[in-house]
C-alpha positions in Angstrom: 0.0 0.0 0.0 1.1 3.5 -0.7 0.0 6.3 1.7 -0.2 10.0 0.8 -1.1 12.5 3.4 -3.5 15.1 2.1 -3.0 18.9 2.7 -5.5 18.6 5.6 -3.8 17.0 8.7 -5.6 13.8 9.7 -6.5 12.7 6.2 -4.7 10.2 4.0 -5.2 8.7 0.5 -4.3 5.0 0.3 -3.5 3.3 -3.0 -3.4 -0.6 -2.9 -1.3 -2.9 -4.9 -3.5 -4.9 -7.3 -2.5 -8.4 -8.4 -4.3 -9.4 -11.6 -4.3 -12.2 -14.2 -6.8 -13.4 -16.8 -9.1 -14.8 -14.0 -9.5 -11.4 -12.3 -7.6 -9.6 -9.5 -6.9 -9.5 -5.8 -5.9 -6.6 -3.5 -5.7 -5.7 0.2 -7.9 -2.6 0.7 -7.1 -2.4 4.4 -4.2 -3.4 6.5 -4.4 -2.9 10.3 -0.7 -2.5 11.0 0.1 -0.3 8.0 -2.6 2.2 8.7 -1.6 2.2 12.4 2.0 2.9 11.6 1.0 5.7 9.3 -1.5 7.5 11.5 0.1 6.7 14.8 -2.7 4.5 16.3 -4.9 1.6 15.4 -8.3 2.2 13.8 -10.9 0.7 16.2 -13.4 -1.2 14.0 -16.8 -0.6 15.4 -19.1 -0.5 12.4 -19.0 -1.2 8.6 -21.3 0.5 6.2 -22.3 0.3 2.5 -23.8 3.2 0.6 -25.2 3.0 -2.9 -26.0 6.2 -4.8 -27.2 7.2 -8.3 -25.2 9.5 -10.5 -25.3 13.1 -9.3 -26.2 12.2 -5.7 -24.3 14.3 -3.1 -24.1 13.1 0.5 -22.6 15.1 3.4 -21.1 17.1 4.9 -21.3 14.8 7.9 -19.3 14.7 11.2 -19.5 13.5 14.8 -18.8 15.2 18.1 -15.3 14.7 19.5 -14.8 12.9 21.7 -15.2 10.2 20.5 -15.8 11.4 17.0 -15.9 8.9 14.2 -12.8 8.1 12.0 -13.7 6.6 8.6 -11.8 4.4 6.1 -13.7 4.7 2.8 -13.3 2.9 -0.5 -15.4 2.6 -3.6 -16.2 -1.0 -4.7 -18.4 -0.1 -7.7 -18.4 2.9 -10.0 -16.8 6.1 -9.0 -17.2 8.9 -6.4 -15.5 12.2 -5.6 -14.9 11.8 -1.9 -14.4 15.0 0.0 -12.8 15.8 3.3 -13.5 19.2 4.9 -11.5 20.7 7.8 -14.2 21.9 10.2 -12.0 21.9 13.3 -12.1 25.4 14.8 -8.5 26.6 15.3 -6.9 24.3 12.7 -4.3 25.8 10.4 -6.4 24.5 7.4 -9.9 25.4 8.9 -12.5 25.7 6.2 -10.3 24.0 3.5 -11.6 21.0 1.5 -9.9 18.4 -0.6 -11.3 15.8 -2.9 -10.1 12.4 -4.0 -11.6 10.3 -6.7 -12.4 6.8 -5.4 -13.3 4.2 -8.0 -13.3 0.5 -9.0 -10.2 1.0 -11.3 -7.5 2.4 -9.0 -9.4 1.2 -5.9 -7.9 3.8 -3.6 -9.2 4.4 -0.1 -9.5 7.5 2.0 -8.9 7.7 5.8 -10.3 10.6 7.8 -9.6 11.1 11.4 -12.0 12.2 14.1 -13.3 15.7 13.8 -13.1 16.0 10.0 -16.2 16.6 7.8 -16.9 14.0 5.1 -19.1 13.9 2.0 -19.1 12.5 -1.5 -20.6 12.8 -5.0 -21.6 9.8 -7.1 -20.0 10.1 -10.5 -21.7 6.9 -11.9 -24.9 5.1 -11.4 -24.9 2.6 -8.6 -21.8 4.0 -7.1 -21.1 1.9 -4.1 -18.8 2.9 -1.2 -17.8 0.7 1.7 -16.6 2.4 4.8 -15.2 1.2 8.2 -16.0 3.4 11.2 -14.2 3.7 14.6 -17.5 4.2 16.4 -21.1 3.1 15.9 -23.8 5.5 14.7 -24.9 7.9 17.3 -27.8 10.0 16.1 -27.5 12.6 18.9 -23.8 13.1 18.4 -23.7 13.3 14.5 -24.3 16.4 12.5 -24.4 17.8 9.0 -23.4 21.0 7.1 -25.2 21.9 3.9 -22.9 20.5 1.1 -23.7 23.3 -1.3 -22.8 26.1 1.2 -20.9 28.7 -0.8 -18.7 29.4 2.3 -17.3 25.9 1.9 -16.9 26.4 -1.8 -16.8 22.7 -2.7 -16.8 22.2 -6.5 -19.1 19.2 -7.0 -18.7 17.8 -10.5 -22.4 17.6 -11.3 -24.8 20.2 -12.7 -27.8 19.3 -10.5 -26.7 17.7 -7.2 -29.3 15.4 -5.7 -29.5 15.8 -1.9 -31.3 13.8 0.8 -34.1 15.6 2.7 -31.8 15.8 5.7 -28.9 17.3 3.8 -31.1 19.8 2.0 -32.1 21.5 5.2 -28.7 21.1 7.0 -27.4 24.4 8.6 -24.6 26.5 7.0 -21.0 26.3 8.0 -21.2 29.8 9.5 -24.3 28.9 11.5 -22.7 25.8 12.9 -19.6 27.8 13.9 -21.7 30.6 15.5 -23.6 28.1 17.6 -20.4 26.4 18.8 -21.3 23.1 17.2 -18.1 22.5 15.2 -15.2 20.3 16.6 -12.4 22.1 18.3 -8.9 21.5 16.8 -7.1 21.3 20.2 -9.7 18.8 21.5 -9.4 16.7 18.4 -5.6 16.7 18.7 -5.8 15.7 22.4 -8.2 12.9 21.6 -5.8 11.6 18.9 -2.9 11.7 21.3 -5.0 9.7 23.8 -5.5 7.0 21.1 -1.7 6.9 20.5 -1.1 6.5 24.2 -3.3 3.4 24.5 
């Protein structure tokens, strides 16, 4: 596996080695010890999810309260998506910045996002299927959303008419979440990450 840290601290792109022959191919999309060595602590596997979306669907921007937050390890097993990480940690040097990585069933890359980062994606094909591993189980009272089309975020979604869920369509703005003190704090996120490394 090849790891590339993104411009936003706490996010990595992972490119697997694919072994193919006329029968098909094989790859390791996740390796416990390699990810642990790269990020400095193991990923606690608490839940695994599969999401299937039609072309043009945008989901996000979602995040969870820290602690404990919810780290995610995301890969696309069918079709293609633009996967987006947003630094919503107040006080972070890259606060408000976003970065996108195309995940697809050709290069079969994955994206790791640490606790406190915002996450969303846009389906570039029909039946785009992502599989993601999570460090914590779903907690409806501790998980939140920011409107993915908020101009303050400035995310360039590669579709003309993004299709949103009812929940995402009424999600608050980035500025509103900040004004209400509902965004993760960078120092708190860093302290939580350090506590994971100490375990």
